[in-house]
C-alpha positions in Angstrom: -84.2 21.1 -49.4 -82.4 20.1 -46.5 -83.9 20.7 -43.0 -80.8 23.1 -42.5 -82.0 25.0 -45.4 -85.3 25.2 -44.8 -86.9 28.5 -43.7 -90.0 26.7 -42.6 -90.5 27.9 -38.9 -93.3 27.3 -36.5 -94.2 28.5 -33.1 -97.3 28.3 -30.9 -97.9 29.5 -27.4 -100.8 29.4 -25.2 -100.7 30.2 -21.4 -101.7 32.5 -18.5 -100.8 33.6 -14.9 -103.1 32.5 -12.2 -103.2 31.1 -8.8 -101.4 27.7 -10.1 -98.4 30.4 -11.4 -97.5 30.5 -14.9 -99.3 27.7 -16.8 -98.6 27.2 -20.6 -98.3 25.1 -23.8 -95.6 25.8 -26.2 -94.1 24.1 -29.3 -91.8 25.2 -31.6 -90.2 23.5 -35.2 -87.2 24.9 -36.8 -84.3 23.0 -38.8 -85.5 19.5 -38.0 -86.0 20.2 -34.4 -89.3 20.0 -32.5 -89.5 21.4 -29.1 -92.5 20.7 -26.8 -93.3 22.1 -23.3 -96.4 22.0 -21.0 -96.3 23.7 -17.8 -99.5 23.0 -15.3 -99.1 23.4 -11.7 -102.5 21.8 -11.1 -102.2 19.2 -8.6 -98.5 19.8 -8.5 -98.1 18.6 -11.9 -94.5 19.8 -13.3 -93.2 21.0 -16.3 -93.2 18.6 -19.2 -90.4 19.4 -21.9 -89.6 17.2 -24.9 -87.3 17.8 -27.8 -87.1 15.5 -31.0 -85.6 15.6 -34.4 -88.4 14.8 -37.1 -87.9 13.6 -40.5 -88.9 15.4 -43.8 -92.3 13.7 -44.1 -93.3 15.1 -40.6 -92.0 18.7 -41.9 -94.0 18.1 -45.2 -97.2 17.4 -43.4 -96.9 20.3 -41.0 -96.3 22.6 -44.1 -99.2 20.9 -45.8 -101.8 21.7 -42.9 -100.1 25.4 -42.5 -100.7 26.0 -46.1 -104.3 24.2 -46.5 -105.4 26.5 -43.8 -104.4 29.8 -45.7 -103.7 31.4 -42.5 -101.0 33.5 -44.2 -104.1 35.5 -45.6 -105.4 36.4 -42.2 -105.1 39.3 -40.0 -105.4 39.6 -36.4 -105.9 43.2 -35.8 -109.9 42.6 -35.0 -109.2 39.2 -33.1 -109.7 39.7 -29.2 -106.9 40.9 -27.5 -104.9 39.3 -24.8 -106.5 39.5 -21.4 -106.4 38.0 -17.6 -107.8 34.8 -19.1 -104.3 34.4 -21.1 -103.1 34.7 -24.8 -102.3 32.6 -27.9 -99.4 33.2 -29.8 -98.6 31.8 -33.6 -95.8 32.4 -35.4 -95.1 30.7 -39.0 -92.7 31.3 -41.5 -93.3 29.4 -44.8 -92.1 30.0 -48.4 -92.0 33.9 -48.6 -94.5 34.5 -45.7 -93.6 35.3 -42.2 -96.8 36.1 -39.8 -97.0 36.6 -36.2 -100.6 36.4 -34.5 -101.5 37.4 -31.0 -105.1 36.5 -29.5 -106.8 35.9 -26.1 -107.4 32.4 -25.2 -110.6 30.8 -27.0 -112.6 29.1 -24.6 -115.3 28.1 -27.1 -116.7 28.4 -30.7 -119.0 31.1 -29.2 -115.9 33.2 -28.5 -115.2 32.9 -32.4 -119.0 33.5 -33.4 -118.9 36.7 -31.2 -115.6 38.1 -32.1 -115.4 41.0 -34.8 -113.6 38.6 -37.3 -115.1 35.1 -36.9 -113.7 33.6 -40.3 -110.4 34.5 -39.7 -110.5 33.6 -35.8 -111.9 30.2 -36.9 -109.1 29.6 -39.5 -106.7 30.3 -36.7 -108.5 28.1 -34.2 -108.8 24.8 -36.5 -105.2 25.3 -37.4 -104.1 25.4 -34.0 -106.3 22.4 -33.0 -104.7 20.6 -36.0 -101.1 21.2 -35.1 -101.8 20.5 -31.4 -103.1 17.0 -32.2 -99.8 16.5 -34.7 -97.5 17.8 -32.4 -98.7 16.1 -29.0 -99.0 12.9 -31.0 -95.5 13.1 -32.0 -94.4 13.6 -28.6 -96.4 10.7 -27.2 -95.1 8.4 -29.8 -91.7 9.7 -29.6 -91.9 8.9 -25.6 -93.2 5.7 -26.4 -90.5 4.6 -28.8 -87.7 5.7 -26.6 -89.2 3.9 -23.5 -89.8 0.6 -25.6 -86.2 1.0 -27.0 -84.8 1.6 -23.5 -86.5 -1.6 -22.2 -85.7 -3.9 -25.1 -83.3 -6.8 -24.4 
C-alpha cells in the first residue's frame, strides 16, 4: 500500500504552560510525512521544527511498535486527568482502529503504579518512550544527513 493510501496516522503531544511559557514536544506522522516540534523557552531556547519524508521501512517499524504494544486495547477513562503539571495526548489510526488518549504528564513509574489503571498506563508510557526514541533519532539523523550533504565538496 502506498503512503498516500495508507490510513496509518500517529500524533503525540506533551506540554504545559508555566513560567517559561508554552513548552511542548509534538510529533505527527501522516501519509509519508513526519513532523516534529519541540518548544522549550528554558534558558532562552527556541522552537525546533523539523519535517521529513520517511520511507516504507520506517512506517512499517512505527506500525510494528504500535501494534506490538496492543495500545488499541486500552482505555484512558481511569488514567490521571490533565492538570497544571501538563498533559499528554496520543492519537493513532492503524488498520480499522482509531484511538485517542489524554492523560496527565507522567513524572515517574511511581505515578503509574499509583494510578487507577497501572497496567494500561504502563502500556501507554512504554509505547510513548519507544516512539520518542525512533522519532528523535530520525530527526537527528535527518539533520545530520542534510548537514553532511550540504557541506560535501
